[in-house]
N, CA, C, O and the ligand as a Tripos MOL2 file, in Angstrom:
@<TRIPOS>MOLECULE
protein
  289   287    73     0     0
PROTEIN
NO_CHARGES

@<TRIPOS>ATOM
      1 N           0.7860   -1.2330   -0.0100 N.3       1 MET1
      2 CA          0.0780    0.0730   -0.0260 C.3       1 MET1
      3 C           0.8210    1.3480   -0.0410 C.2       1 MET1
      4 O           1.6970    1.5130    0.8080 O.2       1 MET1
      5 N           0.6010    2.1580   -0.8070 N.am      2 ASP2
      6 CA          1.3210    3.3240   -0.9220 C.3       2 ASP2
      7 C           0.8610    4.6260   -0.0260 C.2       2 ASP2
      8 O          -0.0620    5.3630   -0.3730 O.2       2 ASP2
      9 N           1.5170    4.7790    0.9970 N.am      3 ILE3
     10 CA          1.2860    5.6330    2.0490 C.3       3 ILE3
     11 C           2.2000    6.6990    2.0040 C.2       3 ILE3
     12 O           3.3760    6.3450    2.0840 O.2       3 ILE3
     13 N           1.9410    8.2020    1.8720 N.am      4 ARG4
     14 CA          2.9230    9.1540    1.9230 C.3       4 ARG4
     15 C           2.7500   10.0900    3.1170 C.2       4 ARG4
     16 O           1.7640   10.0870    3.8550 O.2       4 ARG4
     17 N           3.7480   10.8420    3.2240 N.am      5 LEU5
     18 CA          3.6360   11.9620    4.2450 C.3       5 LEU5
     19 C           2.5120   12.8810    3.8820 C.2       5 LEU5
     20 O           2.3840   13.3020    2.7320 O.2       5 LEU5
     21 N           1.6780   13.2020    4.8800 N.am      6 GLY6
     22 CA          0.6190   14.1980    4.6230 C.3       6 GLY6
     23 C          -0.7900   13.4870    4.3720 C.2       6 GLY6
     24 O          -1.8460   14.1070    4.4970 O.2       6 GLY6
     25 N          -0.7270   12.1560    4.0130 N.am      7 ASP7
     26 CA         -1.8900   11.4090    3.7770 C.3       7 ASP7
     27 C          -2.8870   11.5870    4.9480 C.2       7 ASP7
     28 O          -2.3510   11.7370    6.0460 O.2       7 ASP7
     29 N          -4.1060   11.5960    4.9200 N.am      8 ARG8
     30 CA         -4.9590   11.3500    6.0050 C.3       8 ARG8
     31 C          -5.6420   10.0490    5.8300 C.2       8 ARG8
     32 O          -6.3410    9.8700    4.8320 O.2       8 ARG8
     33 N          -5.4860    9.0860    6.7670 N.am      9 LEU9
     34 CA         -5.8770    7.7040    6.8990 C.3       9 LEU9
     35 C          -7.0620    7.6080    7.6680 C.2       9 LEU9
     36 O          -7.1090    8.0390    8.8200 O.2       9 LEU9
     37 N          -8.1540    6.9960    7.0250 N.am     10 LYS10
     38 CA         -9.3670    6.8100    7.8520 C.3      10 LYS10
     39 C          -9.3710    5.2290    8.1950 C.2      10 LYS10
     40 O          -9.3600    4.3060    7.3800 O.2      10 LYS10
     41 N          -9.3870    5.1520    9.5650 N.am     11 MET11
     42 CA         -9.0700    3.9510   10.0920 C.3      11 MET11
     43 C         -10.4740    3.1910   10.3610 C.2      11 MET11
     44 O         -11.5710    3.7430   10.4520 O.2      11 MET11
     45 N         -10.1870    1.7100   10.4780 N.am     12 LYS12
     46 CA        -11.4870    1.0160   10.7930 C.3      12 LYS12
     47 C         -11.8650    1.0650   12.1810 C.2      12 LYS12
     48 O         -13.0430    1.0830   12.5400 O.2      12 LYS12
     49 N         -10.7220    1.0910   13.0950 N.am     13 LYS13
     50 CA        -10.8870    1.3790   14.5090 C.3      13 LYS13
     51 C         -10.6030    2.9580   14.8720 C.2      13 LYS13
     52 O          -9.5810    3.5250   14.4870 O.2      13 LYS13
     53 N         -11.4230    3.4780   15.5020 N.am     14 SER14
     54 CA        -11.5240    4.8030   15.8610 C.3      14 SER14
     55 C         -10.6920    5.1040   17.0560 C.2      14 SER14
     56 O         -10.6390    4.2040   17.8950 O.2      14 SER14
     57 N         -10.0890    6.1030   17.2730 N.am     15 HIS15
     58 CA         -9.3510    6.4660   18.4700 C.3      15 HIS15
     59 C         -10.4970    6.7150   19.6340 C.2      15 HIS15
     60 O         -11.6700    7.0370   19.4470 O.2      15 HIS15
     61 N          -9.8010    6.4660   20.9330 N.am     16 PRO16
     62 CA        -10.8680    6.8370   22.0840 C.3      16 PRO16
     63 C         -11.6030    8.1010   21.8980 C.2      16 PRO16
     64 O         -12.8130    8.1780   22.1100 O.2      16 PRO16
     65 N         -10.8190    9.1780   21.4680 N.am     17 CYS17
     66 CA        -11.6900   10.4420   21.3550 C.3      17 CYS17
     67 C         -12.6390   10.3920   20.3570 C.2      17 CYS17
     68 O         -13.3130   11.4050   20.1710 O.2      17 CYS17
     69 N         -12.8430    9.3260   19.6180 N.am     18 GLY18
     70 CA        -13.9760    9.2400   18.5260 C.3      18 GLY18
     71 C         -13.7830    9.5700   17.2150 C.2      18 GLY18
     72 O         -14.6640    9.3800   16.3750 O.2      18 GLY18
     73 N         -12.3840   10.1950   16.8730 N.am     19 SER19
     74 CA        -12.1090   10.3810   15.5890 C.3      19 SER19
     75 C         -11.4150    9.0760   14.9170 C.2      19 SER19
     76 O         -10.7170    8.2700   15.5340 O.2      19 SER19
     77 N         -11.7540    9.0190   13.4690 N.am     20 ASP20
     78 CA        -11.1220    7.8710   12.8520 C.3      20 ASP20
     79 C         -10.2970    8.3450   11.7670 C.2      20 ASP20
     80 O         -10.1060    7.6120   10.7970 O.2      20 ASP20
     81 N          -9.7260    9.6390   11.8380 N.am     21 VAL21
     82 CA         -8.8450    9.9960   10.8140 C.3      21 VAL21
     83 C          -7.6690   10.4430   11.3440 C.2      21 VAL21
     84 O          -7.6550   11.3100   12.2170 O.2      21 VAL21
     85 N          -6.6250    9.9090   10.8800 N.am     22 PHE22
     86 CA         -5.1200   10.1920   11.1340 C.3      22 PHE22
     87 C          -4.2080   11.0140   10.1710 C.2      22 PHE22
     88 O          -4.2540   10.7460    8.9710 O.2      22 PHE22
     89 N          -3.4870   11.8720   10.5680 N.am     23 GLU23
     90 CA         -2.5610   12.3860    9.5080 C.3      23 GLU23
     91 C          -1.1770   11.5400    9.6840 C.2      23 GLU23
     92 O          -0.8180   11.0900   10.7710 O.2      23 GLU23
     93 N          -0.4940   11.3960    8.5440 N.am     24 VAL24
     94 CA          0.6330   10.7380    8.5170 C.3      24 VAL24
     95 C           1.8780   11.5830    8.7930 C.2      24 VAL24
     96 O           2.1150   12.4180    7.9210 O.2      24 VAL24
     97 N           2.6710   11.5390    9.7680 N.am     25 LEU25
     98 CA          3.5730   12.5300    9.9370 C.3      25 LEU25
     99 C           4.9670   11.9610    9.7120 C.2      25 LEU25
    100 O           5.9710   12.6670    9.6100 O.2      25 LEU25
    101 N           4.9550   10.4850    9.6350 N.am     26 ARG26
    102 CA          6.4270    9.8190    9.3060 C.3      26 ARG26
    103 C           6.0650    8.4270    8.8820 C.2      26 ARG26
    104 O           5.3200    7.7240    9.5640 O.2      26 ARG26
    105 N           6.6230    8.0160    7.6980 N.am     27 VAL27
    106 CA          6.6060    6.6020    7.3470 C.3      27 VAL27
    107 C           8.0980    5.9760    7.3980 C.2      27 VAL27
    108 O           9.1440    6.6240    7.4160 O.2      27 VAL27
    109 N           7.9610    4.5880    7.4170 N.am     28 GLY28
    110 CA          9.2120    3.8510    7.5210 C.3      28 GLY28
    111 C           8.7280    2.4600    7.9910 C.2      28 GLY28
    112 O           7.6500    2.0070    7.6060 O.2      28 GLY28
    113 N           9.5590    1.7850    8.8400 N.am     29 MET29
    114 CA          9.0510    0.5990    9.5190 C.3      29 MET29
    115 C           7.9820    0.7310   10.3570 C.2      29 MET29
    116 O           7.2100   -0.2010   10.5830 O.2      29 MET29
    117 N           7.8520    2.0960   10.9570 N.am     30 ASP30
    118 CA          6.5740    2.2950   11.7940 C.3      30 ASP30
    119 C           6.1800    3.6210   11.0680 C.2      30 ASP30
    120 O           6.8510    4.3350   10.3220 O.2      30 ASP30
    121 N           4.9650    3.7320   11.4840 N.am     31 PHE31
    122 CA          4.1540    4.9520   10.9550 C.3      31 PHE31
    123 C           4.0790    5.8060   12.2110 C.2      31 PHE31
    124 O           3.8690    5.3000   13.3130 O.2      31 PHE31
    125 N           4.2740    7.2450   12.0040 N.am     32 ARG32
    126 CA          3.8680    8.0980   13.0330 C.3      32 ARG32
    127 C           2.4300    8.7250   12.7830 C.2      32 ARG32
    128 O           2.3840    9.3030   11.6970 O.2      32 ARG32
    129 N           1.5040    8.7560   13.3470 N.am     33 LEU33
    130 CA          0.2560    9.1590   13.0430 C.3      33 LEU33
    131 C          -0.0810   10.3720   14.2380 C.2      33 LEU33
    132 O           0.3630   10.4070   15.3860 O.2      33 LEU33
    133 N          -0.9070   11.2340   13.6470 N.am     34 ARG34
    134 CA         -1.4990   12.1780   14.4550 C.3      34 ARG34
    135 C          -3.0860   12.1390   14.3900 C.2      34 ARG34
    136 O          -3.7170   12.2370   13.3370 O.2      34 ARG34
    137 N          -3.6190   11.9940   15.5750 N.am     35 CYS35
    138 CA         -5.2100   11.9060   15.5860 C.3      35 CYS35
    139 C          -5.6510   13.2490   15.2860 C.2      35 CYS35
    140 O          -5.2330   14.2200   15.9180 O.2      35 CYS35
    141 N          -6.5810   13.3420   14.2320 N.am     36 SER36
    142 CA         -7.1170   14.6360   13.8030 C.3      36 SER36
    143 C          -8.2370   15.0800   14.6860 C.2      36 SER36
    144 O          -8.7840   16.1650   14.4870 O.2      36 SER36
    145 N          -8.6300   14.2170   15.7350 N.am     37 GLY37
    146 CA         -9.6650   14.7620   16.5580 C.3      37 GLY37
    147 C          -8.9400   15.3720   17.8470 C.2      37 GLY37
    148 O          -9.3390   16.4620   18.2550 O.2      37 GLY37
    149 N          -7.9830   14.7760   18.4500 N.am     38 CYS38
    150 CA         -7.5140   15.1460   19.6030 C.3      38 CYS38
    151 C          -5.9240   15.6810   19.6410 C.2      38 CYS38
    152 O          -5.4270   16.1990   20.6400 O.2      38 CYS38
    153 N          -5.3330   15.5010   18.5880 N.am     39 GLY39
    154 CA         -4.0780   15.7550   18.3240 C.3      39 GLY39
    155 C          -2.9650   14.6970   18.8610 C.2      39 GLY39
    156 O          -1.7550   14.9200   18.8540 O.2      39 GLY39
    157 N          -3.4970   13.6810   19.2600 N.am     40 HIS40
    158 CA         -2.3990   12.7320   19.9820 C.3      40 HIS40
    159 C          -1.6100   12.1230   18.9380 C.2      40 HIS40
    160 O          -2.0840   11.8510   17.8350 O.2      40 HIS40
    161 N          -0.3980   11.9050   19.2730 N.am     41 GLU41
    162 CA          0.5630   11.1740   18.1640 C.3      41 GLU41
    163 C           0.8760    9.7370   18.5650 C.2      41 GLU41
    164 O           1.0530    9.4350   19.7450 O.2      41 GLU41
    165 N           0.9290    9.0070   17.7400 N.am     42 LEU42
    166 CA          1.1730    7.5490   18.1170 C.3      42 LEU42
    167 C           2.1350    6.9550   16.9370 C.2      42 LEU42
    168 O           2.1250    7.4540   15.8110 O.2      42 LEU42
    169 N           2.9420    5.8800   17.2750 N.am     43 MET43
    170 CA          3.6980    5.2290   16.4620 C.3      43 MET43
    171 C           3.1620    3.5680   16.3270 C.2      43 MET43
    172 O           3.1220    2.8400   17.3190 O.2      43 MET43
    173 N           2.8320    3.1830   15.1900 N.am     44 ILE44
    174 CA          2.5520    1.7240   15.0420 C.3      44 ILE44
    175 C           3.1130    1.1740   14.0180 C.2      44 ILE44
    176 O           3.2560    1.8660   13.0110 O.2      44 ILE44
    177 N           3.4910    0.0250   14.0230 N.am     45 PRO45
    178 CA          4.1300   -0.8900   12.9670 C.3      45 PRO45
    179 C           3.2330   -0.5540   11.8100 C.2      45 PRO45
    180 O           2.0210   -0.3420   11.8360 O.2      45 PRO45
    181 N           4.2040   -0.5460   10.6110 N.am     46 ARG46
    182 CA          3.3510   -0.6260    9.4400 C.3      46 ARG46
    183 C           2.4120   -1.6240    8.9720 C.2      46 ARG46
    184 O           1.3890   -1.3150    8.3600 O.2      46 ARG46
    185 N           2.7330   -2.7900    9.2420 N.am     47 ALA47
    186 CA          1.7940   -3.9320    8.9960 C.3      47 ALA47
    187 C           0.5550   -3.6810    9.5410 C.2      47 ALA47
    188 O          -0.4870   -3.7780    8.8930 O.2      47 ALA47
    189 N           0.6310   -3.2930   10.9580 N.am     48 LYS48
    190 CA         -0.6740   -3.3040   11.6600 C.3      48 LYS48
    191 C          -1.3960   -2.0510   11.2490 C.2      48 LYS48
    192 O          -2.6260   -2.0460   11.3020 O.2      48 LYS48
    193 N          -0.7890   -1.0720   10.8750 N.am     49 CYS49
    194 CA         -1.5300    0.2220   10.3410 C.3      49 CYS49
    195 C          -2.1710   -0.0400    9.2770 C.2      49 CYS49
    196 O          -3.3570    0.2890    9.2410 O.2      49 CYS49
    197 N          -1.5750   -0.6910    8.1430 N.am     50 GLU50
    198 CA         -2.0510   -0.9440    6.9590 C.3      50 GLU50
    199 C          -3.4000   -1.9850    7.0560 C.2      50 GLU50
    200 O          -4.2900   -1.9020    6.2100 O.2      50 GLU50
    201 N          -3.4480   -2.7310    7.8980 N.am     51 LYS51
    202 CA         -4.5330   -3.7240    8.0630 C.3      51 LYS51
    203 C          -5.6340   -2.8920    8.5660 C.2      51 LYS51
    204 O          -6.7820   -3.3100    8.4140 O.2      51 LYS51
    205 N          -5.4210   -1.7340    9.1640 N.am     52 ASN52
    206 CA         -6.5580   -1.1870    9.8060 C.3      52 ASN52
    207 C          -7.0250    0.1030    8.9790 C.2      52 ASN52
    208 O          -7.9140    0.8370    9.4110 O.2      52 ASN52
    209 N          -6.4110    0.3200    7.8390 N.am     53 ILE53
    210 CA         -6.7760    1.4970    7.0430 C.3      53 ILE53
    211 C          -8.0920    1.0570    6.2430 C.2      53 ILE53
    212 O          -8.2410    0.0180    5.6000 O.2      53 ILE53
    213 N          -8.9430    2.0180    6.4220 N.am     54 LYS54
    214 CA        -10.2700    1.8690    5.5480 C.3      54 LYS54
    215 C         -10.1720    2.5900    4.2490 C.2      54 LYS54
    216 O         -10.6580    2.1030    3.2280 O.2      54 LYS54
    217 N          -9.4590    3.9230    4.2590 N.am     55 ARG55
    218 CA         -9.5330    4.6650    3.1330 C.3      55 ARG55
    219 C          -8.2900    5.6020    3.3310 C.2      55 ARG55
    220 O          -7.8790    5.9040    4.4520 O.2      55 ARG55
    221 N          -7.7310    6.0320    2.1810 N.am     56 VAL56
    222 CA         -6.5150    7.0270    2.2390 C.3      56 VAL56
    223 C          -7.1070    8.2070    1.4580 C.2      56 VAL56
    224 O          -7.5620    8.1050    0.3190 O.2      56 VAL56
    225 N          -7.0520    9.5120    2.2890 N.am     57 ASP57
    226 CA         -7.3450   10.7070    1.5850 C.3      57 ASP57
    227 C          -6.1880   11.5620    1.2920 C.2      57 ASP57
    228 O          -5.6130   12.0850    2.2470 O.2      57 ASP57
    229 N          -5.7220   11.7960   -0.0500 N.am     58 ARG58
    230 CA         -4.7110   12.6340   -0.2680 C.3      58 ARG58
    231 C          -5.0960   13.6680   -1.0790 C.2      58 ARG58
    232 O          -5.7390   13.4960   -2.1150 O.2      58 ARG58
    233 N          -4.6310   15.0550   -0.5410 N.am     59 PRO59
    234 CA         -4.8660   16.1920   -1.2580 C.3      59 PRO59
    235 C          -4.3340   16.0260   -2.6660 C.2      59 PRO59
    236 O          -3.2410   15.4820   -2.8210 O.2      59 PRO59
    237 N          -5.0650   16.4770   -3.7470 N.am     60 GLU60
    238 CA         -4.4390   16.2470   -5.1310 C.3      60 GLU60
    239 C          -3.5830   17.0970   -5.3440 C.2      60 GLU60
    240 O          -3.6510   18.2800   -5.0130 O.2      60 GLU60
    241 N          -2.5300   16.4550   -6.0270 N.am     61 GLU61
    242 CA         -1.1310   17.3260   -6.2380 C.3      61 GLU61
    243 C          -1.5110   18.1100   -7.6170 C.2      61 GLU61
    244 O          -2.1000   17.5690   -8.5530 O.2      61 GLU61
    245 N          -1.1480   19.2560   -7.5990 N.am     62 GLY62
    246 CA         -1.1400   20.1550   -8.6500 C.3      62 GLY62
    247 C          -2.5980   20.8160   -8.8320 C.2      62 GLY62
    248 O          -2.8440   21.6180   -9.7320 O.2      62 GLY62
    249 N          -3.4280   20.4380   -7.9850 N.am     63 ALA63
    250 CA         -4.7850   21.1080   -8.0420 C.3      63 ALA63
    251 C          -4.7510   22.6540   -7.6760 C.2      63 ALA63
    252 O          -5.6530   23.4230   -8.0080 O.2      63 ALA63
    253 N          -3.6100   23.0370   -6.9520 N.am     64 GLN64
    254 CA         -3.7020   24.4710   -6.2870 C.3      64 GLN64
    255 C          -3.3000   25.5360   -7.5270 C.2      64 GLN64
    256 O          -3.4690   26.7520   -7.4410 O.2      64 GLN64
    257 N          -2.8090   24.9350   -8.5440 N.am     65 ALA65
    258 CA         -2.1850   25.6870   -9.4590 C.3      65 ALA65
    259 C          -3.2270   26.9060  -10.1280 C.2      65 ALA65
    260 O          -4.2770   26.6040  -10.6950 O.2      65 ALA65
    261 N          -2.7970   28.1880   -9.9760 N.am     66 PRO66
    262 CA         -3.7670   29.2690  -10.3010 C.3      66 PRO66
    263 C          -3.8350   28.9760  -11.9870 C.2      66 PRO66
    264 O          -2.9250   28.4870  -12.6570 O.2      66 PRO66
    265 N          -5.0740   29.3840  -12.4390 N.am     67 LYS67
    266 CA         -5.0200   29.4850  -13.9170 C.3      67 LYS67
    267 C          -5.0390   30.9750  -14.3960 C.2      67 LYS67
    268 O          -6.0650   31.5150  -14.8110 O.2      67 LYS67
    269 N          -3.8320   31.5940  -14.3060 N.am     68 GLU68
    270 CA         -3.5810   32.9280  -14.8100 C.3      68 GLU68
    271 C          -2.5370   33.0720  -16.0660 C.2      68 GLU68
    272 O          -2.1420   34.1400  -16.5330 O.2      68 GLU68
    273 N          -2.1490   31.6390  -16.5470 N.am     69 ASN69
    274 CA         -1.4070   31.8390  -17.6340 C.3      69 ASN69
    275 C          -1.9270   31.5650  -18.9730 C.2      69 ASN69
    276 O          -1.1700   31.3160  -19.9110 O.2      69 ASN69
    277 N          -3.1920   31.6050  -19.0830 N.am     70 GLU70
    278 CA         -3.9030   31.1650  -20.3690 C.3      70 GLU70
    279 C          -3.7930   32.0740  -21.4750 C.2      70 GLU70
    280 O          -3.9070   31.6460  -22.6240 O.2      70 GLU70
    281 N          -3.5600   33.4090  -21.2130 N.am     71 ASN71
    282 CA         -3.6480   34.2590  -22.4090 C.3      71 ASN71
    283 C          -2.2650   34.9570  -22.6560 C.2      71 ASN71
    284 O          -2.1620   36.1600  -22.8940 O.2      71 ASN71
    285 N          -1.1290   34.0140  -22.5700 N.am     72 VAL72
    286 CA          0.2010   34.1470  -22.8800 C.3      72 VAL72
    287 C           0.3600   34.2190  -24.3690 C.2      72 VAL72
    288 O           1.4790   34.3400  -24.8660 O.2      72 VAL72
    289 ZN         -7.9560   11.1780   19.3480 Zn       73 ZN73
@<TRIPOS>BOND
     1     1     2 1
     2     2     3 1
     3     3     4 2
     4     3     5 am
     5     5     6 1
     6     6     7 1
     7     7     8 2
     8     7     9 am
     9     9    10 1
    10    10    11 1
    11    11    12 2
    12    11    13 am
    13    13    14 1
    14    14    15 1
    15    15    16 2
    16    15    17 am
    17    17    18 1
    18    18    19 1
    19    19    20 2
    20    19    21 am
    21    21    22 1
    22    22    23 1
    23    23    24 2
    24    23    25 am
    25    25    26 1
    26    26    27 1
    27    27    28 2
    28    27    29 am
    29    29    30 1
    30    30    31 1
    31    31    32 2
    32    31    33 am
    33    33    34 1
    34    34    35 1
    35    35    36 2
    36    35    37 am
    37    37    38 1
    38    38    39 1
    39    39    40 2
    40    39    41 am
    41    41    42 1
    42    42    43 1
    43    43    44 2
    44    43    45 am
    45    45    46 1
    46    46    47 1
    47    47    48 2
    48    47    49 am
    49    49    50 1
    50    50    51 1
    51    51    52 2
    52    51    53 am
    53    53    54 1
    54    54    55 1
    55    55    56 2
    56    55    57 am
    57    57    58 1
    58    58    59 1
    59    59    60 2
    60    59    61 am
    61    61    62 1
    62    62    63 1
    63    63    64 2
    64    63    65 am
    65    65    66 1
    66    66    67 1
    67    67    68 2
    68    67    69 am
    69    69    70 1
    70    70    71 1
    71    71    72 2
    72    71    73 am
    73    73    74 1
    74    74    75 1
    75    75    76 2
    76    75    77 am
    77    77    78 1
    78    78    79 1
    79    79    80 2
    80    79    81 am
    81    81    82 1
    82    82    83 1
    83    83    84 2
    84    83    85 am
    85    85    86 1
    86    86    87 1
    87    87    88 2
    88    87    89 am
    89    89    90 1
    90    90    91 1
    91    91    92 2
    92    91    93 am
    93    93    94 1
    94    94    95 1
    95    95    96 2
    96    95    97 am
    97    97    98 1
    98    98    99 1
    99    99   100 2
   100    99   101 am
   101   101   102 1
   102   102   103 1
   103   103   104 2
   104   103   105 am
   105   105   106 1
   106   106   107 1
   107   107   108 2
   108   107   109 am
   109   109   110 1
   110   110   111 1
   111   111   112 2
   112   111   113 am
   113   113   114 1
   114   114   115 1
   115   115   116 2
   116   115   117 am
   117   117   118 1
   118   118   119 1
   119   119   120 2
   120   119   121 am
   121   121   122 1
   122   122   123 1
   123   123   124 2
   124   123   125 am
   125   125   126 1
   126   126   127 1
   127   127   128 2
   128   127   129 am
   129   129   130 1
   130   130   131 1
   131   131   132 2
   132   131   133 am
   133   133   134 1
   134   134   135 1
   135   135   136 2
   136   135   137 am
   137   137   138 1
   138   138   139 1
   139   139   140 2
   140   139   141 am
   141   141   142 1
   142   142   143 1
   143   143   144 2
   144   143   145 am
   145   145   146 1
   146   146   147 1
   147   147   148 2
   148   147   149 am
   149   149   150 1
   150   150   151 1
   151   151   152 2
   152   151   153 am
   153   153   154 1
   154   154   155 1
   155   155   156 2
   156   155   157 am
   157   157   158 1
   158   158   159 1
   159   159   160 2
   160   159   161 am
   161   161   162 1
   162   162   163 1
   163   163   164 2
   164   163   165 am
   165   165   166 1
   166   166   167 1
   167   167   168 2
   168   167   169 am
   169   169   170 1
   170   170   171 1
   171   171   172 2
   172   171   173 am
   173   173   174 1
   174   174   175 1
   175   175   176 2
   176   175   177 am
   177   177   178 1
   178   178   179 1
   179   179   180 2
   180   179   181 am
   181   181   182 1
   182   182   183 1
   183   183   184 2
   184   183   185 am
   185   185   186 1
   186   186   187 1
   187   187   188 2
   188   187   189 am
   189   189   190 1
   190   190   191 1
   191   191   192 2
   192   191   193 am
   193   193   194 1
   194   194   195 1
   195   195   196 2
   196   195   197 am
   197   197   198 1
   198   198   199 1
   199   199   200 2
   200   199   201 am
   201   201   202 1
   202   202   203 1
   203   203   204 2
   204   203   205 am
   205   205   206 1
   206   206   207 1
   207   207   208 2
   208   207   209 am
   209   209   210 1
   210   210   211 1
   211   211   212 2
   212   211   213 am
   213   213   214 1
   214   214   215 1
   215   215   216 2
   216   215   217 am
   217   217   218 1
   218   218   219 1
   219   219   220 2
   220   219   221 am
   221   221   222 1
   222   222   223 1
   223   223   224 2
   224   223   225 am
   225   225   226 1
   226   226   227 1
   227   227   228 2
   228   227   229 am
   229   229   230 1
   230   230   231 1
   231   231   232 2
   232   231   233 am
   233   233   234 1
   234   234   235 1
   235   235   236 2
   236   235   237 am
   237   237   238 1
   238   238   239 1
   239   239   240 2
   240   239   241 am
   241   241   242 1
   242   242   243 1
   243   243   244 2
   244   243   245 am
   245   245   246 1
   246   246   247 1
   247   247   248 2
   248   247   249 am
   249   249   250 1
   250   250   251 1
   251   251   252 2
   252   251   253 am
   253   253   254 1
   254   254   255 1
   255   255   256 2
   256   255   257 am
   257   257   258 1
   258   258   259 1
   259   259   260 2
   260   259   261 am
   261   261   262 1
   262   262   263 1
   263   263   264 2
   264   263   265 am
   265   265   266 1
   266   266   267 1
   267   267   268 2
   268   267   269 am
   269   269   270 1
   270   270   271 1
   271   271   272 2
   272   271   273 am
   273   273   274 1
   274   274   275 1
   275   275   276 2
   276   275   277 am
   277   277   278 1
   278   278   279 1
   279   279   280 2
   280   279   281 am
   281   281   282 1
   282   282   283 1
   283   283   284 2
   284   283   285 am
   285   285   286 1
   286   286   287 1
   287   287   288 2
@<TRIPOS>SUBSTRUCTURE
     1 MET1         2 RESIDUE 1 A MET
     2 ASP2         6 RESIDUE 1 A ASP
     3 ILE3        10 RESIDUE 1 A ILE
     4 ARG4        14 RESIDUE 1 A ARG
     5 LEU5        18 RESIDUE 1 A LEU
     6 GLY6        22 RESIDUE 1 A GLY
     7 ASP7        26 RESIDUE 1 A ASP
     8 ARG8        30 RESIDUE 1 A ARG
     9 LEU9        34 RESIDUE 1 A LEU
    10 LYS10       38 RESIDUE 1 A LYS
    11 MET11       42 RESIDUE 1 A MET
    12 LYS12       46 RESIDUE 1 A LYS
    13 LYS13       50 RESIDUE 1 A LYS
    14 SER14       54 RESIDUE 1 A SER
    15 HIS15       58 RESIDUE 1 A HIS
    16 PRO16       62 RESIDUE 1 A PRO
    17 CYS17       66 RESIDUE 1 A CYS
    18 GLY18       70 RESIDUE 1 A GLY
    19 SER19       74 RESIDUE 1 A SER
    20 ASP20       78 RESIDUE 1 A ASP
    21 VAL21       82 RESIDUE 1 A VAL
    22 PHE22       86 RESIDUE 1 A PHE
    23 GLU23       90 RESIDUE 1 A GLU
    24 VAL24       94 RESIDUE 1 A VAL
    25 LEU25       98 RESIDUE 1 A LEU
    26 ARG26      102 RESIDUE 1 A ARG
    27 VAL27      106 RESIDUE 1 A VAL
    28 GLY28      110 RESIDUE 1 A GLY
    29 MET29      114 RESIDUE 1 A MET
    30 ASP30      118 RESIDUE 1 A ASP
    31 PHE31      122 RESIDUE 1 A PHE
    32 ARG32      126 RESIDUE 1 A ARG
    33 LEU33      130 RESIDUE 1 A LEU
    34 ARG34      134 RESIDUE 1 A ARG
    35 CYS35      138 RESIDUE 1 A CYS
    36 SER36      142 RESIDUE 1 A SER
    37 GLY37      146 RESIDUE 1 A GLY
    38 CYS38      150 RESIDUE 1 A CYS
    39 GLY39      154 RESIDUE 1 A GLY
    40 HIS40      158 RESIDUE 1 A HIS
    41 GLU41      162 RESIDUE 1 A GLU
    42 LEU42      166 RESIDUE 1 A LEU
    43 MET43      170 RESIDUE 1 A MET
    44 ILE44      174 RESIDUE 1 A ILE
    45 PRO45      178 RESIDUE 1 A PRO
    46 ARG46      182 RESIDUE 1 A ARG
    47 ALA47      186 RESIDUE 1 A ALA
    48 LYS48      190 RESIDUE 1 A LYS
    49 CYS49      194 RESIDUE 1 A CYS
    50 GLU50      198 RESIDUE 1 A GLU
    51 LYS51      202 RESIDUE 1 A LYS
    52 ASN52      206 RESIDUE 1 A ASN
    53 ILE53      210 RESIDUE 1 A ILE
    54 LYS54      214 RESIDUE 1 A LYS
    55 ARG55      218 RESIDUE 1 A ARG
    56 VAL56      222 RESIDUE 1 A VAL
    57 ASP57      226 RESIDUE 1 A ASP
    58 ARG58      230 RESIDUE 1 A ARG
    59 PRO59      234 RESIDUE 1 A PRO
    60 GLU60      238 RESIDUE 1 A GLU
    61 GLU61      242 RESIDUE 1 A GLU
    62 GLY62      246 RESIDUE 1 A GLY
    63 ALA63      250 RESIDUE 1 A ALA
    64 GLN64      254 RESIDUE 1 A GLN
    65 ALA65      258 RESIDUE 1 A ALA
    66 PRO66      262 RESIDUE 1 A PRO
    67 LYS67      266 RESIDUE 1 A LYS
    68 GLU68      270 RESIDUE 1 A GLU
    69 ASN69      274 RESIDUE 1 A ASN
    70 GLU70      278 RESIDUE 1 A GLU
    71 ASN71      282 RESIDUE 1 A ASN
    72 VAL72      286 RESIDUE 1 A VAL
    73 ZN73       289 GROUP 0 **** ****
């Protein structure tokens, strides 16, 4: 599974605070995640994390480019 920095992971199990969305702060053997509900940070092994992912939300790359170069 392709997980990148800045991705927002929707998990099958929610955090005790009630949020099930986590932001990816670090990838590697372990993932460092931050709960979007309470801001709690946690490290979990990659394999365990991937099993628990329901959906990956990634901001579209290049979507923010302003359309100001059309009349060149
Ligand atoms: Zn939380």
